C-alpha positions, -999 to 999 in steps of 0.1 A, spaced: -685 -238 -799 -713 -259 -785 -715 -261 -747 -733 -287 -725 -769 -288 -736 -786 -310 -710 -811 -295 -685 -847 -287 -686 -863 -289 -720 -889 -265 -735 -916 -291 -729 -907 -291 -691 -908 -253 -688 -939 -234 -699 -930 -209 -725 -896 -225 -729 -862 -216 -714 -864 -180 -724 -896 -175 -703 -878 -188 -673 -849 -164 -678 -870 -134 -687 -873 -120 -651 -836 -121 -646 -828 -106 -681 -853 -78 -676 -839 -71 -642 -805 -65 -657 -814 -49 -691 -850 -35 -687 -881 -42 -707 -868 -30 -741 -839 -54 -746 -811 -39 -768 -799 -73 -779 -815 -107 -786 -811 -137 -764 -814 -173 -778 -815 -203 -755 -805 -239 -759 -841 -250 -767 -845 -224 -795 -867 -200 -774 -858 -163 -777 -861 -130 -760 -856 -95 -774 -860 -79 -809 -862 -100 -840 -835 -80 -857 -808 -71 -832 -772 -59 -837 -761 -88 -815 -773 -120 -799 -764 -137 -766 -766 -174 -771 -773 -194 -738 -760 -228 -748 -762 -245 -714 -779 -243 -680 -744 -243 -667 -741 -206 -678 -767 -197 -652 -751 -218 -625 -718 -200 -631 -736 -167 -626 -751 -179 -594 -718 -189 -579 -700 -157 -592 -728 -132 -596 -712 -106 -618 -686 -100 -644 -665 -131 -635 -694 -155 -637 -705 -143 -671 -669 -143 -684 -664 -179 -672 -695 -189 -691 -684 -173 -723 -648 -186 -721 -661 -221 -714 -686 -220 -743 -717 -220 -721 -725 -186 -735 -718 -174 -770 -718 -140 -787 -730 -135 -822 -730 -103 -842 -714 -70 -832 -692 -77 -801 -690 -40 -794 -728 -39 -790 -725 -67 -765 -698 -52 -744 -718 -20 -744 -745 -37 -724 -725 -27 -693 -737 8 -699 -773 -4 -698 -767 -24 -666 -748 4 -650 -775 29 -658 -801 7 -641 -780 -1 -611 -758 17 -585 -730 26 -609 -708 -4 -600 -715 -24 -632 -731 -58 -632 -746 -66 -598 -776 -89 -593 -787 -74 -560 -814 -90 -539 -840 -89 -567 -817 -102 -593 -803 -130 -571 -839 -141 -564 -847 -141 -601 -815 -160 -609 -822 -186 -583 -858 -191 -594 -847 -195 -630 -820 -220 -621 -845 -240 -601 -870 -242 -629 -843 -251 -654 -825 -277 -634 -794 -256 -632 -789 -258 -594 -758 -276 -583 -722 -273 -572 -700 -246 -588 -686 -257 -622 -648 -257 -624 -634 -225 -639 -620 -229 -674 -584 -240 -676 -575 -206 -691 -581 -189 -657 -548 -180 -641 -537 -204 -614 -515 -185 -591 -487 -203 -575 -467 -172 -569 -464 -141 -547 -475 -109 -564 -449 -86 -580 -419 -108 -571 -394 -119 -598 -411 -154 -599 -446 -139 -597 -440 -115 -625 -425 -142 -647 -456 -164 -641 -480 -136 -649 -461 -126 -681 -459 -162 -693 -497 -166 -688 -504 -137 -711 -475 -136 -736 -464 -172 -740 -496 -181 -759 -485 -185 -795 -464 -162 -816 -484 -172 -846 -517 -163 -828 -503 -128 -820 -491 -124 -855 -528 -129 -867 -541 -103 -842 -514 -76 -843 -497 -63 -874 -466 -70 -895 -444 -52 -869 -457 -75 -841 -464 -45 -817 -487 -51 -787 -492 -15 -775 -511 16 -785 -503 27 -821 -500 64 -831 -523 73 -860 -504 104 -872 -529 108 -901 -564 96 -906 -556 73 -935 -528 53 -917 -533 16 -914 -523 -2 -882 -487 -12 -893 -479 24 -904 -494 37 -871 -471 14 -851 -441 26 -870 -452 62 -864 -454 53 -827 -418 40 -828 -406 71 -844 -425 93 -819 -408 75 -791 -373 77 -807 -377 115 -813 -389 121 -778 -359 102 -765 -336 122 -787 -319 91 -802 -287 96 -822 -262 72 -837 -240 55 -811 -263 61 -782 -273 32 -759 -310 24 -756 -327 1 -732 -362 -11 -740 -378 -26 -708 -405 -51 -718 -394 -51 -754 -421 -75 -767 -411 -90 -800 -384 -65 -806 -401 -39 -828 -388 -8 -811 -352 -19 -808 -352 -29 -845 -366 5 -855 -342 24 -833 -312 5 -846 -322 8 -883 -333 44 -884 -314 61 -855 -281 40 -854 -283 32 -817 -269 3 -797 -300 -13 -782 -308 -38 -755 -343 -52 -751 -354 -72 -721 -385 -93 -715 -397 -121 -692 -415 -140 -720 -395 -168 -735 -417 -168 -767 -411 -131 -772 -373 -133 -765 -368 -162 -789 -387 -145 -818 -372 -111 -812 -337 -126 -813 -346 -144 -845 -358 -111 -861 -327 -93 -850 -305 -120 -866 -326 -120 -898 -322 -82 -901 -284 -85 -898 -284 -63 -867 -268 -86 -842 -239 -62 -838 -263 -34 -827 -291 -52 -808 -292 -77 -779 -325 -92 -767 -325 -110 -733 -348 -127 -709 -342 -105 -679 -361 -90 -650 -361 -52 -647 -347 -56 -611 -315 -70 -628 -307 -40 -649 -270 -36 -640 -253 -28 -673 -258 9 -675 -254 37 -680 -279 40 -709 -285 72 -728 -322 65 -731 -348 41 -717 -382 32 -731 -408 15 -710 -438 8 -733 -467 -12 -719 -445 -25 -691 -455 -3 -661 -489 -19 -659 -472 -51 -647 -450 -35 -620 -476 -30 -592 -485 1 -573 -463 -9 -543 -433 -14 -566 -437 18 -587 -411 38 -568 -386 9 -568 -391 5 -606 -383 42 -613 -354 41 -589 -339 12 -609 -344 31 -642 -330 63 -628 -299 45 -617 -295 29 -651 -295 62 -670 -266 84 -678 -266 121 -668 -291 140 -689 -305 106 -701 -342 104 -709 -370 80 -699 -402 75 -719 -429 57 -698 -459 47 -719 -486 33 -698 -524 28 -693 -539 48 -665 -571 47 -646 -591 80 -640 -588 97 -606 -613 83 -580 -617 49 -597 -606 17 -582 -579 -4 -598 -581 -38 -614 -601 -60 -590 -586 -94 -583 -619 -111 -592 -623 -92 -624 -622 -109 -658 -591 -90 -668 -571 -101 -637 -582 -137 -638 -579 -143 -675 -559 -117 -693 -533 -98 -671 -528 -116 -638 -516 -92 -611 -518 -61 -633 -524 -28 -616 -533 6 -631 -522 38 -614 -538 72 -618 -515 94 -640 -507 118 -611 -495 89 -589 -472 77 -617 -457 112 -622 -452 116 -585 -434 82 -583 -411 93 -612 -403 126 -595 -397 110 -562 -371 88 -579 -353 119 -591 -367 124 -626 -378 157 -639 -410 153 -660 -408 173 -692 -437 162 -713 -470 143 -710 -491 133 -740 -524 114 -740 -530 88 -767 -564 76 -754 -583 78 -787 -553 62 -805 -556 31 -783 -593 28 -789 -586 27 -827 -558 3 -822 -580 -21 -803 -607 -19 -830 -580 -29 -855 -570 -59 -833 -606 -71 -829 -611 -69 -866 -580 -89 -873 -590 -115 -848 -626 -119 -861 -614 -120 -897 -590 -149 -888 -614 -165 -863 -610 -202 -873 -573 -200 -875 -570 -181 -842 -590 -209 -825 -567 -235 -839 -536 -217 -828 -546 -206 -793 -576 -228 -786 -612 -217 -786 -612 -205 -750 -582 -184 -754 -595 -168 -786 -628 -160 -769 -608 -144 -740 -589 -121 -763 -621 -112 -783 -639 -102 -751 -610 -84 -734 -600 -63 -765 -635 -52 -773 -642 -44 -736 -609 -24 -734 -618 -5 -766 -651 6 -751 -633 17 -719 -609 39 -739 -636 53 -760 -657 63 -730 -627 77 -711 -628 50 -684 -592 42 -693 -564 65 -705 -529 59 -719 -501 84 -716 -465 89 -727 -446 106 -699 -411 119 -709 -387 125 -681 -350 134 -678 -322 127 -653 -307 161 -648 -270 166 -651 -246 188 -632 -261 222 -624 -295 210 -634 -286 207 -671 -313 187 -689 -301 186 -725 -337 192 -736 -346 215 -765 -360 248 -756 -393 242 -774 -415 211 -778 -413 213 -816 -376 208 -813 -382 175 -795 -409 161 -818 -412 173 -853 -448 178 -865 -443 156 -896 -438 119 -888 
């Protein structure tokens, strides 16, 4: 997409626009640039044959960086079309490693030298001026964090985009969480079905049991559990688009007598007891201050000896959570919070659960995200038509960046299985782990 192209021309800037940007670029990336940079006047920096190219389409990209000198400014420029990315998107998101290695370990930070170089470049290029308005896709909060109304707004921002758009990016099962590649040759759809089966076996599902799926998405898990394990399932979500499509899928499968999908807040779970509860990709939206209350609610909703499977992304110990001015918080998951795994387990135990099993799926999520990025890029024109160019750009950047974080161990994802003990401490759990999850899926 072309952005605004007015500003200083090559004739007005000796050496062209690239020469004016060179001190800033070299401050961030060093002398041997790992990518190419092409400017709106056609001037270039970097190697002639590079794995990726950053295209500076407008002087407004520089102005955005001046007013938000870090990740957020660059993200706004890309989402708005003032910057573009050509070539391997993973090479581009990997630039953060280069920047971090040259700085203080906090990622993109201009510092005094960089700020001076950015200001001088902006002055030479005629880019000085008031802050450009953020792209319309940036979350506009009119809510209090982690309240029923706030959570509904945050969920709608992310999930009520376009079911057809998500169908392009995901797989035939419409699953928006980490897959489980039980074998190297599995494709994404098979790996998502394997993840469903892994969850069902950990929960010990049997015919006639009641299952609650909190944050059920488009209904994939409840459909699998009803078809293959004979349960009575309830799925709840705050997304209208998800609920409507999930209910349609249930009806088309002829499973309306076994499955009910509702728009409901987790705080309104009052129809227990359930024999098992799944929370997959939901806990990230709850908030650190609400973690104990969340698990209290799930504990109360379980029957004696009932099991909970909490599948959630976690940040490493000693790292900060999602910053409110980060790209992820502003454009992707408003108000999301990631807890360190130990804190999550502590909150579960404080609510009365006994934690019985923890499994990391970090590498599986990296592979899942690479599949999603490949799906998006192979359907790029259609994705832009369905969600809009800015939204498609947002998803491309966020999924590639998250993939890098999982590959490098900067994010983790874990399945934590817990049980509500019965009288005398009875758990109903098998004596050995192989009795809970068979090795062949």
